[in-house]
N, C-alpha and C positions, 0 to 999 in steps of 0.2 A: 504494500500500500504506500501511498504518498507519504514521504517522511518529512515532517516539519520540525524535526527535533533540532536542527542546526540553524539558528536564526541568521548566521553569517552567509548562508547559501541562498541565493535567489532562485527559486524553482522556475523551470521553464514554463512559460505560459502555454495554455492548452492550444491556442491558435498557432503558436510557433511549433508545437509538437506535431500538429496536423500538417503544417507545411513541410516539416522535416520528413514526415512519413511519405509525402509525395516525392520528395527529392530522393529518398532511399529507394523508392520503387523504380525510378529511372526508366519510366515508360513500359514496365512489364507488370503483369498481374501479380498480386500478392495473396498468399493464404493468410488465414487468421493467425496461424502459428507464427508466420513471419512478422505480422503486425505486432503481435504480443512481444516478440523478440526485439523489434525496433523500438517499441515504446517502453521497454524494460526500465524500471526505476521511476516511472510516472504512476504506477499503481493500477490496481484492478479497475478502479473507477474510470480511468481514461479508456481502457479497453471497452468498458460498457458504453461509454460515449461514442466510440467509433462504431460499435455494433448498432447503435441507435440511429446513426446518420442517414441510412437509407430510408428511414420511416418518416422523415420530417417533410412529407409532402401530403397534400390533402386527399390523396387516393391510396387505396390498398395496393401493396406490392406483392403480387402472387409469387409463391415459390420460396421466399426467404423469411416470411413473417413467422412461420412456425419454428424452424430451427434457430433463427436469431432470437426470437422472443423467448424461447425456452433457455437458450444460452444466457441471455440477460437475467432471466429468473434464477438460474443456477448461480450466476455471479452475485446476485443480490443476497441469496442465502449464505454464500461463503463470506460476504462482507458482514452479514448479520452475526455470524458465529466466529468472525475473526480468523478465518482460514486463509491459507495461501491460494493464489490464483490457480485455477484448474478448469479446463473445459474438455469435454469428450472429444475423441479423435475425429469423429465425423464433422464436428464444428471447426476444430483446429485446422483441418485439411480443406475446408471450404475455400475456394478460390474466388477472389474479387478482381474483375477485369480492371485494367488501368483507367479506361474511360469512366467506369463507375466510381473507381477510387478518386479520380480527379474531381468529379462532380460532388462526391461526398465531402472531400476535404475542403474544397472551395466554399461550398455552401455552409458546411459546419464551421469553417474558420471564420466566416463573416458573422455567424451567430455568436460564436465565442468571443470575437473581438468586441462586439457590442455589449455582451454580458460582462466581460472583463473590466469594462470602464466603471462599473458600479460594484464589482465584487470587492469585499473586504471582510476581515474577521468581525463578526457581530453576532449577538445572541448566542455566544459560544456555549452557554449552558445546555443548548439543544444537542451539542455534540459530546459533551463530557458527562452529562447526567447519567444516572444508572439506567442501563438498558437502552440508551438512545441510539447507539450504533445498531443494535438489533432491530429497533423500530425502523430506522432508515433503510437498512438492508432488506427488511421484510417488505417495505413500501416499494423498493426497486423490484423485488421479486414479483409482487402483485402486478405492477405495471408491465413487467415482462410477460406475465401470463396473459394479460389483456392484449398485448401486442401479438401473441401467438395464436389468438382465436381466429378461426377462419370466417371472419365476417365478410359478407358479400360487398362488392364495390359500391352499390347504390347508397350506402351509408357513409357520409363524409367524416373526415377527421378521426376515424377509428384508430389510425396509427399515429397521427400527429399529437393528439392529447397525451397518451401514455409516453410517447417519445420525448416530448418536452418535460414531462414529469420526471423521467429517468435522468435526463441531462441536468435538470435543476438539482435533483437529489445528489447526483454524482459530483457536480461542481461544488455544491454546498459542503460535502464531505472533504473534498480536496482542498478547498480554500477556507474552510472553517467559517462559512457564512450561513448563519441560522435563518436569515431572511429567505435565502434561496431554498433552504430545506422546507420552510413553511409553504412556499410556493409549490414545491414538489409534492408535499403531502396533499395540498388542496387539489392539484391536478390529478393525482392518483385516485383520490376519492371521486372526482368528476369522471375520470376514465372508467372506473369500476361501475359507477351508476349508469353511465351511458351504455356500457356493454350489457348490463343487466336489462336495461330497457329494450335494447335491440333484441335480446333473447326473448323477452316477454312478447314483443311484437311478432317475432318469428313464430313463437309457439301459438299465439292467437291466430296467425295466418294459417298455420298447418291445421289447427283444430277446425277452422272455418272451412278449409278445403276438404277435410275429412267428412264433415257434415254434409257438404254438397255431394260428395261421392256416394255417401250412404243413402242419400235421398234420391 
């Protein structure tokens, strides 16, 4: 995890780490394993942020939401219990094309640059209080599960809301910013409620269709 123990060392900004990731790629695709290696020292939270970047669009991205969402949920649980970074092999060996990586890092870098202007240590009791790390990690896990749900495209922002929740929670942990954590908690609740409402709408639609077929 991100080490803030030495006040004499200025940590690399997240936006700078994303730009460095693109430089290290040098025009070739990267696996998640290679990304983790390149970002070593920045912590599990930054890996979570990178995994989130493909979802910061208002439409559902087929094919990666389930594996990446579950990987983020697993990372959240490991953060909650203070475990070392680990992801299953089928996630670590997942390849991201250079064009997709370029779009992800440019878009994510712009978002992080804007957020970095206001990030600062505040409300730090939300990070050091008893069990707060477990609460934050669990919130990341919940948002990751929402990301992994196979929600059909007609419903907007099903990836965007939990995606921003995860990024705010991860940045809050990395930069000791309790305000970002609160924003992340709120977005996680919104994402969970939204997913539940979509589930209820879907169930009502299926029940209605079944009644029609029976009649």
